[in-house]
C-alpha positions as CSV (number, residue, x, y, z in Angstrom):
1,M,-41.8,47.3,-67.3
2,I,-44.5,44.9,-65.9
3,H,-43.3,42.1,-68.2
4,A,-39.7,42.6,-67.0
5,I,-40.7,42.4,-63.4
6,K,-42.8,39.3,-63.9
7,K,-39.8,37.8,-65.8
8,I,-37.5,38.4,-62.8
9,L,-40.2,37.0,-60.4
10,G,-40.4,33.9,-62.6
11,E,-36.6,33.4,-62.5
12,F,-36.5,33.5,-58.7
13,S,-39.6,31.4,-58.2
14,G,-38.8,28.8,-60.8
15,M,-42.1,29.5,-62.5
16,D,-42.8,30.4,-66.1
17,Y,-43.1,34.2,-66.0
18,K,-46.2,33.9,-68.3
19,L,-48.0,32.3,-65.4
20,V,-47.2,35.1,-62.9
21,T,-50.3,37.2,-62.3
22,N,-50.8,40.5,-60.4
23,D,-53.0,38.8,-57.7
24,M,-50.3,36.2,-56.7
25,H,-49.0,36.3,-53.2
26,L,-45.2,36.8,-53.3
27,K,-44.4,34.4,-50.4
28,D,-47.3,31.9,-50.6
29,D,-47.8,31.6,-54.4
30,L,-44.3,32.3,-55.6
31,Y,-42.5,30.8,-52.6
32,L,-40.1,33.8,-52.2
33,D,-38.6,34.5,-48.8
34,D,-37.2,37.8,-47.6
35,S,-33.8,37.0,-49.1
36,D,-35.3,36.2,-52.4
37,L,-37.4,39.4,-52.4
38,D,-34.2,41.4,-51.6
39,D,-32.5,39.7,-54.6
40,V,-35.6,40.5,-56.8
41,L,-35.3,44.2,-55.8
42,N,-31.6,44.2,-56.6
43,E,-32.3,42.8,-60.1
44,I,-35.0,45.4,-60.7
45,E,-32.7,48.2,-59.6
46,D,-30.0,46.9,-61.9
47,L,-32.4,46.6,-64.8
48,F,-34.0,50.0,-64.5
49,G,-30.9,51.8,-63.2
50,F,-32.3,53.3,-59.9
51,E,-32.3,52.6,-56.2
52,F,-35.3,52.0,-54.0
53,N,-35.7,54.6,-51.3
54,D,-37.7,52.4,-49.0
55,R,-36.8,48.7,-49.0
56,D,-39.1,48.1,-46.0
57,A,-42.3,48.7,-48.0
58,E,-45.1,46.2,-47.5
59,L,-44.9,43.9,-50.5
60,V,-47.4,41.1,-50.3
61,Y,-48.7,40.6,-53.9
62,V,-47.2,41.0,-57.3
63,S,-49.4,44.0,-57.8
64,D,-47.8,45.6,-54.7
65,L,-44.3,45.1,-56.2
66,I,-45.4,46.6,-59.5
67,A,-47.0,49.6,-57.8
68,F,-43.8,50.1,-55.7
69,V,-41.6,50.1,-58.8
70,K,-43.9,52.5,-60.6
71,A,-44.0,54.9,-57.6
72,T,-40.2,54.8,-57.3
73,I,-39.3,55.4,-61.0
């Protein structure tokens, strides 16, 4: 699951997913804006076949996104 999330983040940031680490800041390090983050969440929903209940969660770091997905599944 973590690998798949990092792969999606790599796609949207234009970065090799192997370089995406848990301590990276989604906006400052990966250069994702709110629209990009919404697209990332859509991709994750499609991949894992569920819907996020709270799309307004505070997602700052890659680790926050991973924890958010784990809590939702």
